[in-house]
All heavy atoms as an XYZ file, in Angstrom:
741
protein
N      36.624    -68.515    -19.479
C      36.972    -67.761    -18.184
C      37.744    -66.552    -18.541
O      37.479    -65.498    -17.867
C      37.796    -68.881    -17.327
C      37.999    -68.227    -15.926
S      36.307    -68.042    -15.149
C      36.919    -67.880    -13.437
N      38.580    -66.577    -19.494
C      39.378    -65.437    -19.882
C      38.535    -64.350    -20.344
O      38.837    -63.267    -19.947
C      40.467    -65.916    -20.948
C      41.299    -64.689    -21.352
C      42.316    -64.299    -20.564
C      41.181    -64.053    -22.512
C      43.060    -63.123    -20.972
C      41.906    -63.012    -22.984
C      42.883    -62.549    -22.237
N      37.409    -64.700    -21.091
C      36.625    -63.609    -21.736
C      35.899    -62.945    -20.328
O      35.674    -61.742    -20.533
C      35.563    -64.217    -22.538
C      36.221    -64.593    -23.899
O      37.350    -64.017    -24.202
O      35.538    -65.352    -24.623
N      35.554    -63.739    -19.468
C      34.785    -63.038    -18.225
C      35.783    -62.156    -17.597
O      35.457    -61.010    -17.109
C      34.291    -64.186    -17.428
C      33.154    -64.939    -17.927
C      33.882    -63.603    -15.989
C      32.642    -66.157    -17.258
N      37.107    -62.512    -17.347
C      38.023    -61.626    -16.738
C      38.230    -60.362    -17.549
O      38.334    -59.190    -16.953
C      39.202    -62.371    -16.458
C      39.184    -63.530    -15.504
S      38.767    -62.911    -13.851
C      40.177    -62.050    -13.296
N      38.356    -60.638    -18.811
C      38.558    -59.466    -19.685
C      37.314    -58.434    -19.603
O      37.547    -57.190    -19.531
C      38.765    -59.882    -21.078
C      39.053    -58.804    -22.116
C      39.327    -59.458    -23.431
C      39.616    -58.282    -24.541
N      39.847    -58.664    -25.854
N      36.153    -58.955    -19.584
C      34.940    -58.204    -19.526
C      34.934    -57.481    -18.120
O      34.541    -56.193    -18.090
C      33.665    -58.987    -19.672
C      33.390    -59.445    -21.124
C      32.257    -60.414    -21.274
O      31.755    -60.878    -20.313
N      31.882    -60.628    -22.431
N      35.244    -58.174    -17.048
C      35.334    -57.581    -15.842
C      36.248    -56.451    -15.690
O      36.029    -55.303    -15.187
C      35.697    -58.606    -14.663
N      37.534    -56.556    -16.415
C      38.420    -55.439    -16.459
C      37.973    -54.265    -17.268
O      38.200    -53.119    -16.863
C      39.743    -55.921    -17.006
C      40.599    -56.843    -16.103
C      41.759    -57.504    -16.757
O      41.848    -57.552    -18.012
N      42.693    -57.849    -15.921
N      37.148    -54.635    -18.303
C      36.679    -53.516    -19.156
C      35.569    -52.679    -18.306
O      35.545    -51.563    -18.451
C      35.978    -53.960    -20.462
C      37.236    -54.539    -21.377
C      36.537    -55.244    -22.621
O      35.297    -55.675    -22.588
N      37.212    -55.441    -23.736
N      34.811    -53.454    -17.650
C      33.764    -52.724    -16.827
C      34.379    -51.852    -15.759
O      33.983    -50.854    -15.510
C      32.767    -53.902    -16.240
C      31.750    -53.402    -15.255
C      30.756    -52.462    -16.063
C      31.005    -54.497    -14.727
N      35.458    -52.462    -15.151
C      36.094    -51.639    -14.122
C      36.672    -50.285    -14.786
O      36.534    -49.305    -14.110
C      37.239    -52.506    -13.493
C      37.971    -51.663    -12.324
C      39.026    -52.551    -11.770
O      39.367    -53.605    -12.194
N      39.499    -52.113    -10.498
N      37.237    -50.497    -15.824
C      37.813    -49.296    -16.545
C      36.640    -48.296    -16.908
O      36.922    -47.024    -16.607
C      38.535    -49.734    -17.876
O      38.938    -48.598    -18.509
N      35.648    -48.843    -17.360
C      34.447    -47.876    -17.751
C      33.929    -47.201    -16.452
O      33.446    -46.109    -16.390
C      33.266    -48.583    -18.464
C      33.807    -48.908    -19.839
C      32.655    -49.444    -20.704
N      31.799    -50.486    -20.106
C      31.607    -51.642    -20.474
N      32.301    -52.153    -21.564
N      30.880    -52.640    -19.885
N      33.818    -48.025    -15.372
C      33.403    -47.387    -14.069
C      34.251    -46.371    -13.583
O      33.798    -45.269    -13.098
C      33.314    -48.523    -13.034
C      32.240    -49.599    -13.149
S      30.506    -48.950    -12.919
C      30.637    -48.858    -11.180
N      35.671    -46.500    -13.759
C      36.474    -45.432    -13.333
C      36.365    -44.214    -14.138
O      36.398    -43.024    -13.649
C      38.006    -45.886    -13.449
C      38.309    -46.975    -12.380
C      39.662    -47.606    -12.520
O      40.151    -47.580    -13.600
N      40.220    -48.210    -11.472
N      36.097    -44.345    -15.428
C      35.816    -43.233    -16.275
C      34.465    -42.616    -15.952
O      34.470    -41.320    -15.950
C      35.688    -43.690    -17.836
O      36.851    -44.285    -18.312
N      33.526    -43.439    -15.636
C      32.173    -42.814    -15.194
C      32.416    -41.898    -13.873
O      31.886    -40.865    -13.803
C      31.184    -43.878    -14.902
C      29.862    -43.563    -14.272
C      29.158    -42.527    -15.111
C      29.060    -44.769    -13.956
N      33.108    -42.442    -12.933
C      33.489    -41.760    -11.671
C      34.067    -40.405    -11.976
O      33.550    -39.351    -11.495
C      34.413    -42.538    -10.796
C      33.868    -43.697    -10.111
C      32.795    -43.603     -9.127
O      32.801    -42.482     -8.571
N      31.957    -44.530     -8.736
N      35.024    -40.426    -12.860
C      35.682    -39.072    -13.255
C      34.721    -38.184    -14.005
O      34.764    -36.913    -13.794
C      36.878    -39.391    -14.240
N      33.790    -38.750    -14.899
C      32.810    -37.926    -15.590
C      31.909    -37.311    -14.538
O      31.557    -36.084    -14.597
C      32.263    -38.853    -16.517
C      31.182    -38.050    -17.483
C      30.621    -38.949    -18.531
O      31.181    -39.947    -18.836
O      29.459    -38.545    -18.997
N      31.412    -38.063    -13.525
C      30.493    -37.500    -12.508
C      31.173    -36.519    -11.639
O      30.490    -35.551    -11.245
C      29.928    -38.696    -11.807
C      28.980    -39.640    -12.502
C      28.594    -40.716    -11.504
C      27.696    -38.848    -12.815
N      32.466    -36.533    -11.517
C      33.187    -35.489    -10.675
C      33.060    -34.142    -11.427
O      32.897    -33.151    -10.777
C      34.590    -35.895    -10.461
C      34.846    -36.907     -9.549
C      34.808    -36.463     -8.168
O      34.917    -35.190     -7.768
O      34.590    -37.338     -7.255
N      33.107    -34.096    -12.749
C      33.021    -32.763    -13.379
C      31.690    -32.482    -13.978
O      31.564    -31.334    -14.294
C      33.994    -32.911    -14.693
O      33.717    -33.874    -15.445
C      35.541    -33.130    -14.301
N      30.727    -33.356    -13.901
C      29.387    -33.049    -14.405
C      28.748    -32.144    -13.307
O      29.076    -32.186    -12.189
C      28.606    -34.391    -14.545
N      27.873    -31.268    -13.836
C      27.051    -30.484    -12.978
C      25.700    -30.396    -13.209
O      25.254    -30.546    -14.517
C      27.593    -28.916    -13.059
C      29.007    -28.785    -12.507
C      29.478    -27.245    -12.404
O      28.798    -26.452    -13.104
O      30.507    -27.024    -11.799
N      24.823    -30.390    -12.186
C      23.338    -30.324    -12.371
C      22.892    -29.240    -11.557
O      23.693    -28.713    -10.584
C      22.630    -31.671    -11.908
C      23.026    -32.789    -12.745
C      22.991    -31.947    -10.417
N      21.772    -28.612    -11.795
C      21.308    -27.495    -11.126
C      19.760    -27.737    -10.626
O      19.001    -28.059    -11.369
C      21.149    -26.311    -12.035
C      20.689    -24.969    -11.293
C      20.780    -23.743    -12.308
O      20.108    -23.735    -13.213
O      21.711    -22.895    -12.009
N      19.646    -27.485     -9.444
C      18.422    -27.686     -8.750
C      17.782    -26.229     -8.526
O      18.616    -25.299     -8.200
N      16.414    -26.025     -8.690
C      15.916    -24.745     -8.461
C      14.656    -24.818     -7.508
O      14.126    -25.916     -7.589
C      15.497    -24.084     -9.836
C      16.602    -23.745    -10.684
C      16.111    -23.125    -11.998
N      17.168    -22.614    -12.738
C      17.589    -21.353    -12.653
N      16.971    -20.566    -11.727
N      18.610    -20.926    -13.227
N      14.413    -23.814     -6.915
C      13.228    -23.662     -6.013
C      12.769    -22.331     -6.043
O      13.476    -21.308     -6.340
C      13.634    -24.137     -4.547
N      11.458    -22.239     -5.592
C      10.777    -20.813     -5.552
C      10.663    -20.169     -6.929
O      10.873    -18.986     -7.046
N      10.412    -21.023     -7.919
C      10.287    -20.491     -9.226
C      11.662    -19.872     -9.745
O      11.717    -18.945    -10.640
N      12.680    -20.407     -9.314
C      13.998    -20.011     -9.771
C      14.701    -19.046     -8.979
O      15.778    -18.579     -9.285
N      14.045    -18.588     -7.807
C      14.669    -17.594     -7.010
C      15.848    -18.078     -6.329
O      16.835    -17.371     -5.855
C      13.563    -17.083     -5.982
C      12.447    -16.342     -6.580
C      11.364    -16.014     -5.440
C      12.877    -15.133     -7.297
N      15.948    -19.405     -6.066
C      17.164    -19.987     -5.417
C      17.521    -21.152     -6.303
O      16.717    -21.950     -6.770
C      16.848    -20.536     -4.012
C      17.941    -21.296     -3.438
C      16.424    -19.438     -3.052
N      18.833    -21.287     -6.613
C      19.440    -22.307     -7.500
C      20.606    -22.804     -6.757
O      21.404    -22.060     -6.055
C      19.788    -21.829     -8.866
N      20.801    -24.221     -6.772
C      21.951    -24.822     -6.303
C      22.623    -25.790     -7.333
O      22.002    -26.438     -8.123
C      21.609    -25.808     -5.133
C      22.711    -26.657     -4.625
C      21.036    -24.982     -3.947
N      23.981    -25.423     -7.547
C      24.679    -26.177     -8.516
C      25.417    -27.381     -7.872
O      26.130    -26.985     -6.775
C      25.562    -25.313     -9.378
C      26.461    -26.096    -10.321
C      24.802    -24.344    -10.170
N      25.365    -28.605     -8.271
C      25.866    -29.705     -7.560
C      26.702    -30.482     -8.572
O      26.293    -30.574     -9.737
C      24.778    -30.531     -6.928
C      25.148    -31.400     -5.811
S      23.716    -32.251     -5.128
C      23.159    -30.897     -3.983
N      27.801    -31.164     -8.178
C      28.510    -32.087     -9.046
C      27.690    -33.362     -9.173
O      26.666    -33.579     -8.498
C      29.865    -32.465     -8.454
O      29.590    -33.370     -7.465
N      27.960    -34.164    -10.179
C      27.280    -35.365    -10.357
C      27.392    -36.350     -9.248
O      26.623    -37.406     -9.247
N      28.330    -36.134     -8.382
C      28.502    -36.904     -7.175
C      27.868    -36.354     -5.955
O      28.056    -36.829     -4.911
C      29.968    -37.139     -6.962
C      30.612    -38.001     -8.111
C      31.860    -38.609     -7.783
C      31.696    -39.724     -6.938
N      32.756    -40.612     -6.788
N      27.071    -35.233     -6.153
C      26.388    -34.525     -5.090
C      27.140    -33.521     -4.203
O      26.563    -33.189     -3.106
N      28.226    -33.009     -4.680
C      28.944    -32.074     -3.904
C      28.390    -30.751     -4.378
O      28.333    -30.330     -5.638
C      30.412    -32.078     -4.291
C      31.301    -31.124     -3.588
C      32.726    -31.124     -4.001
O      33.129    -32.223     -4.504
O      33.353    -30.072     -3.879
N      27.860    -29.777     -3.419
C      27.418    -28.503     -3.761
C      28.561    -27.594     -4.233
O      29.580    -27.446     -3.560
C      26.699    -27.926     -2.601
C      26.286    -26.478     -2.821
C      25.436    -28.618     -2.089
N      28.412    -27.049     -5.396
C      29.405    -26.224     -5.985
C      29.078    -24.693     -5.835
O      30.026    -23.871     -5.771
C      29.629    -26.569     -7.425
C      30.009    -27.917     -7.781
C      31.452    -28.122     -7.299
C      31.938    -29.441     -7.782
N      33.381    -29.537     -7.509
N      27.692    -24.388     -5.927
C      27.354    -22.956     -5.895
C      25.980    -22.777     -5.529
O      25.055    -23.746     -5.751
C      27.532    -22.477     -7.396
C      27.206    -20.903     -7.546
C      27.273    -20.537     -8.938
C      26.861    -19.155     -9.217
N      26.879    -18.678    -10.615
N      25.647    -21.809     -4.900
C      24.285    -21.431     -4.384
C      24.019    -19.960     -4.942
O      24.765    -19.092     -4.678
C      23.988    -21.501     -2.919
C      22.711    -21.057     -2.463
C      24.262    -22.795     -2.318
N      22.922    -19.807     -5.661
C      22.498    -18.549     -6.147
C      21.210    -18.124     -5.510
O      20.213    -18.940     -5.432
C      22.381    -18.536     -7.680
O      23.575    -18.884     -8.208
N      21.045    -16.824     -4.991
C      19.875    -16.460     -4.327
C      19.426    -15.110     -4.958
O      20.307    -14.166     -5.087
C      20.133    -16.250     -2.750
C      20.640    -17.534     -2.202
C      18.869    -15.654     -2.158
C      21.174    -17.357     -0.882
N      18.285    -14.960     -5.410
C      17.717    -13.821     -6.015
C      17.727    -12.697     -4.880
O      17.341    -12.917     -3.770
C      16.275    -13.919     -6.571
C      15.788    -12.823     -7.187
O      15.283    -11.874     -6.633
O      15.859    -12.876     -8.534
N      18.247    -11.476     -5.275
C      18.273    -10.395     -4.204
C      16.943    -10.117     -3.545
O      16.863     -9.597     -2.514
C      18.833     -9.210     -5.052
C      19.422     -9.787     -6.222
C      18.712    -11.042     -6.479
N      15.901    -10.352     -4.215
C      14.595    -10.114     -3.575
C      14.272    -10.831     -2.428
O      13.501    -10.454     -1.578
C      13.446    -10.229     -4.699
O      13.312    -11.570     -4.912
N      14.892    -11.962     -2.133
C      14.802    -12.751     -0.929
C      15.749    -12.312      0.208
O      15.601    -12.793      1.268
C      15.160    -14.212     -1.258
C      14.154    -14.888     -2.188
C      14.648    -16.256     -2.534
C      12.741    -14.919     -1.689
N      16.577    -11.340      0.056
C      17.450    -10.839      1.089
C      16.898     -9.908      2.040
O      17.308     -8.747      2.078
C      18.756    -10.217      0.329
C      19.490    -11.245     -0.594
S      19.944    -12.833      0.395
C      21.602    -12.508      0.108
N      15.713    -10.209      2.706
C      15.110     -9.426      3.606
C      15.072    -10.292      4.841
O      14.742    -11.394      4.837
C      13.739     -9.218      3.055
C      13.705     -8.426      1.801
C      12.212     -8.091      1.351
C      12.273     -7.610     -0.145
N      11.038     -7.703     -0.760
N      15.142     -9.650      6.037
C      15.141    -10.293      7.293
C      13.851    -11.060      7.539
O      13.835    -12.242      7.904
C      15.315     -9.224      8.523
C      15.272     -9.881      9.832
C      16.416    -10.868     10.085
O      17.517    -10.699      9.573
O      16.153    -11.815     10.816
N      12.757    -10.561      7.101
C      11.424    -11.229      7.364
C      11.280    -12.388      6.441
O      10.227    -13.176      6.464
C      10.214    -10.299      7.297
C      10.128     -9.553      6.029
O      11.057     -9.506      5.237
N       9.066     -8.993      5.764
N      12.258    -12.669      5.460
C      12.205    -13.701      4.478
C      13.142    -14.800      4.723
O      13.346    -15.641      4.013
C      12.407    -13.058      2.996
C      11.336    -12.103      2.637
C       9.946    -12.782      2.328
O       9.866    -13.987      1.857
O       8.907    -12.049      2.623
N      13.894    -14.711      5.859
C      14.922    -15.634      6.228
C      14.451    -17.046      6.187
O      15.114    -17.995      5.544
C      15.530    -15.254      7.488
C      16.796    -16.123      7.898
C      17.458    -15.586      9.257
N      16.386    -15.809     10.390
C      16.319    -16.789     10.957
N      16.971    -17.969     10.656
N      15.462    -17.002     11.920
N      13.346    -17.324      6.917
C      12.923    -18.708      6.921
C      12.487    -19.289      5.502
O      12.745    -20.384      5.278
C      11.782    -18.801      7.918
C      12.180    -18.768      9.345
C      11.034    -18.962     10.268
O      10.067    -19.729      9.854
O      11.075    -18.483     11.389
N      11.866    -18.370      4.771
C      11.477    -18.802      3.312
C      12.804    -19.169      2.534
O      12.866    -20.202      1.890
C      10.733    -17.663      2.660
C      10.458    -18.095      1.238
C       9.402    -17.515      3.295
N      13.845    -18.285      2.706
C      15.010    -18.442      2.026
C      15.780    -19.722      2.440
O      16.204    -20.549      1.570
C      15.945    -17.299      2.255
C      17.318    -17.377      1.610
C      17.325    -17.556      0.129
C      18.132    -16.132      2.007
N      15.780    -20.016      3.651
C      16.289    -21.310      4.174
C      15.631    -22.503      3.613
O      16.294    -23.524      3.290
C      16.281    -21.345      5.722
C      17.210    -20.309      6.422
C      16.964    -20.149      7.867
O      15.960    -20.580      8.350
O      17.852    -19.565      8.522
N      14.232    -22.435      3.608
C      13.479    -23.517      3.073
C      13.692    -23.669      1.471
O      13.788    -24.777      0.963
C      11.954    -23.325      3.183
C      11.556    -23.411      4.743
O      12.320    -24.009      5.486
O      10.402    -22.974      5.106
N      13.871    -22.633      0.830
C      14.077    -22.600     -0.624
C      15.599    -23.296     -0.857
O      15.747    -24.054     -1.978
C      13.961    -21.248     -1.249
C      12.577    -20.808     -1.371
C      12.520    -19.367     -1.879
C      11.614    -21.689     -2.195
N      16.573    -22.928     -0.015
C      17.830    -23.436     -0.205
C      17.751    -25.116      0.016
O      18.335    -25.757     -0.825
C      18.934    -22.926      0.716
C      19.072    -21.403      0.230
C      20.180    -23.637      0.675
C      19.884    -20.632      1.279
N      17.098    -25.491      1.056
C      16.933    -26.899      1.195
C      16.223    -27.514      0.032
O      16.589    -28.666     -0.518
C      16.105    -27.214      2.513
C      15.710    -28.701      2.580
C      17.014    -26.817      3.719
N      15.181    -26.967     -0.535
C      14.351    -27.579     -1.574
C      15.316    -27.549     -2.958
O      15.224    -28.628     -3.616
C      13.125    -26.650     -1.907
N      15.987    -26.547     -3.187
C      16.828    -26.506     -4.353
C      17.925    -27.553     -4.173
O      18.298    -28.190     -5.261
C      17.500    -25.065     -4.566
N      18.457    -27.649     -3.063
C      19.437    -28.769     -2.845
C      18.956    -30.179     -3.086
O      19.540    -30.953     -3.695
C      20.149    -28.666     -1.506
O      20.732    -27.428     -1.317
N      17.830    -30.312     -2.546
C      17.087    -31.690     -2.771
C      16.891    -31.966     -4.250
O      16.957    -33.053     -4.810
C      15.828    -31.696     -2.018
N      16.415    -30.930     -4.939
C      16.197    -31.012     -6.376
C      17.556    -31.343     -7.184
O      17.511    -32.145     -7.998
C      15.560    -29.599     -7.000
C      15.182    -29.714     -8.371
O      14.620    -30.767     -8.958
O      15.464    -28.673     -9.225
N      18.579    -30.607     -6.872
C      19.895    -30.841     -7.449
C      20.349    -32.238     -7.118
O      20.926    -33.055     -8.052
C      20.862    -29.788     -7.017
N      20.064    -32.679     -5.836
C      20.603    -34.086     -5.462
C      19.849    -35.176     -6.232
O      20.474    -36.133     -6.745
C      20.403    -34.281     -4.031
C      20.894    -35.576     -3.575
C      20.822    -35.688     -1.967
C      21.367    -36.884     -1.240
N      21.861    -37.971     -1.932
N      18.569    -34.894     -6.442
C      17.702    -35.926     -7.219
C      18.341    -35.933     -8.707
O      18.300    -36.967     -9.360
C      16.254    -35.534     -7.173
N      18.532    -34.810     -9.230
C      19.128    -34.685    -10.601
C      20.558    -35.376    -10.729
O      20.726    -36.141    -11.640
C      19.170    -33.368    -11.088
C      17.750    -32.719    -11.263
C      17.857    -31.329    -11.824
C      16.564    -30.672    -12.000
N      16.544    -29.316    -12.265
N      21.314    -35.164     -9.702
C      22.685    -35.794     -9.667
C      22.620    -37.302     -9.590
O      23.318    -38.124    -10.273
C      23.491    -35.347     -8.560
N      21.569    -37.722     -8.797
C      21.385    -39.218     -8.688
C      20.804    -39.762     -9.946
O      21.251    -40.934    -10.444
C      20.496    -39.484     -7.453
C      21.105    -39.345     -6.112
C      20.111    -39.482     -5.005
O      18.903    -39.431     -5.208
O      20.686    -39.429     -3.779
N      19.930    -39.090    -10.550
C      19.362    -39.626    -11.808
C      20.602    -39.585    -12.908
O      20.638    -40.498    -13.740
C      18.286    -38.683    -12.374
N      21.312    -38.604    -13.001
C      22.495    -38.588    -13.904
C      23.409    -39.786    -13.620
O      23.804    -40.503    -14.538
C      23.229    -37.358    -13.742
C      24.493    -37.115    -14.573
C      24.192    -37.105    -16.110
C      25.269    -35.908    -14.241
N      23.646    -40.067    -12.346
C      24.608    -41.188    -12.020
C      23.910    -42.495    -12.416
O      24.602    -43.488    -13.001
C      24.937    -41.228    -10.571
N      22.630    -42.606    -12.210
C      22.039    -43.891    -12.623
C      21.960    -44.033    -14.157
O      22.158    -45.103    -14.550
C      20.510    -43.852    -11.985
N      21.719    -43.049    -14.868
C      21.706    -43.063    -16.359
C      23.097    -43.455    -16.856
O      23.094    -44.288    -17.698
C      21.255    -41.743    -16.873
C      21.289    -41.636    -18.369
C      20.933    -40.184    -18.816
O      20.113    -39.621    -18.267
O      21.607    -39.793    -19.789
N      24.111    -42.763    -16.271
C      25.478    -43.181    -16.700
C      25.849    -44.580    -16.293
O      26.444    -45.374    -17.159
C      26.390    -42.191    -16.073
C      26.371    -40.773    -16.368
C      26.833    -40.471    -17.858
C      26.706    -38.938    -18.095
N      26.983    -38.811    -19.491
N      25.416    -45.020    -15.133
C      25.709    -46.391    -14.717
C      25.039    -47.345    -15.656
O      25.568    -48.427    -16.037
C      25.253    -46.570    -13.253
C      25.395    -47.953    -12.783
S      27.248    -48.495    -12.758
C      27.599    -47.498    -11.307
N      23.861    -47.117    -15.997
C      22.977    -48.021    -16.852
C      23.763    -48.053    -18.190
O      23.769    -49.214    -18.760
C      21.596    -47.578    -17.028
C      20.696    -48.357    -17.917
C      19.372    -47.888    -17.999
C      18.326    -48.681    -18.717
N      16.966    -48.206    -18.780
N      24.367    -47.050    -18.652
C      25.003    -47.147    -20.031
C      26.395    -47.864    -19.884
O      26.794    -48.471    -20.893
C      25.330    -45.656    -20.531
O      26.294    -44.982    -19.784
N      26.939    -47.840    -18.722
C      28.221    -48.535    -18.482
C      27.923    -50.112    -18.375
O      28.676    -50.903    -18.816
C      29.024    -48.045    -17.270
C      30.087    -48.968    -16.789
C      29.491    -46.632    -17.602
N      26.898    -50.423    -17.548
C      26.648    -51.750    -17.362
C      25.621    -52.498    -18.271
O      25.384    -53.651    -18.072
C      26.034    -51.896    -15.872
O      24.734    -51.325    -15.810
C      26.922    -51.437    -14.859
N      25.252    -51.726    -19.228
C      24.259    -52.267    -20.249
C      22.993    -52.612    -19.658
O      22.370    -53.607    -20.059
N      22.631    -51.991    -18.580
C      21.306    -52.252    -17.980
C      21.355    -53.295    -17.033
O      20.416    -53.600    -16.267
N      22.471    -53.925    -16.746
C      22.684    -55.026    -15.684
C      22.670    -54.385    -14.380
O      23.345    -53.380    -13.996
C      24.136    -55.642    -15.954
C      24.557    -56.795    -15.003
C      23.494    -57.962    -15.097
C      25.883    -57.145    -15.150
N      21.753    -54.876    -13.499
C      21.640    -54.316    -12.213
C      22.780    -54.863    -11.371
O      22.920    -56.192    -11.238
C      20.295    -54.746    -11.519
N      23.615    -54.093    -10.710
C      24.622    -54.557     -9.880
C      24.243    -54.694     -8.448
O      23.335    -53.806     -7.915
C      25.868    -53.515     -9.966
C      26.484    -53.376    -11.355
C      27.489    -52.237    -11.298
C      27.193    -54.636    -11.709
N      24.750    -55.515     -7.693
C      24.419    -55.617     -6.233
C      24.862    -54.314     -5.475
O      25.710    -53.688     -5.956
C      25.288    -56.835     -5.671
C      25.801    -57.534     -6.998
C      25.745    -56.528     -8.066
N      24.154    -54.057     -4.394
C      24.538    -52.930     -3.594
C      25.905    -53.028     -3.201
O      26.471    -54.010     -2.955
C      23.612    -53.052     -2.308
C      22.495    -53.867     -2.657
C      23.039    -54.825     -3.815
N      26.604    -51.789     -3.304
C      27.990    -51.740     -2.924
C      29.021    -51.860     -4.077
O      30.091    -51.429     -4.071
N      28.553    -52.362     -5.288
C      29.306    -52.406     -6.408
C      29.016    -51.210     -7.402
O      29.779    -51.026     -8.285
C      28.944    -53.657     -7.276
C      29.414    -54.987     -6.470
C      29.145    -56.096     -7.280
C      30.948    -54.947     -6.154
N      28.001    -50.439     -7.125
C      27.690    -49.305     -7.972
C      28.511    -48.096     -7.472
O      29.581    -48.243     -7.086
N      27.848    -46.954     -7.658
C      28.554    -45.678     -7.333
C      28.480    -45.442     -5.893
O      28.947    -44.687     -5.235
C      27.917    -44.517     -8.201
C      28.077    -44.670     -9.569
C      27.299    -43.544    -10.361
C      29.503    -44.622    -10.080
């Protein structure tokens, strides 16, 4: 029983380290062939949006809006994949019940 408690404490410590690592990790999503880029933390917080100057035209506004959404979705998917990869390394591939993960 003592070993199980020790392992649980170690897992909790590794989870806290993982959370901190994801806070500082950054992923970049791109859309429109790289004309729009969104940088996001590993936890899904948008840090930066880059827009190619060629899209800064009034008649391109809707295209630009769509590309920002697409780049954000790309970055979010990458952040989720990064979190899942890190979680897998922490748990040794053990699937945790919902609510116990990130």
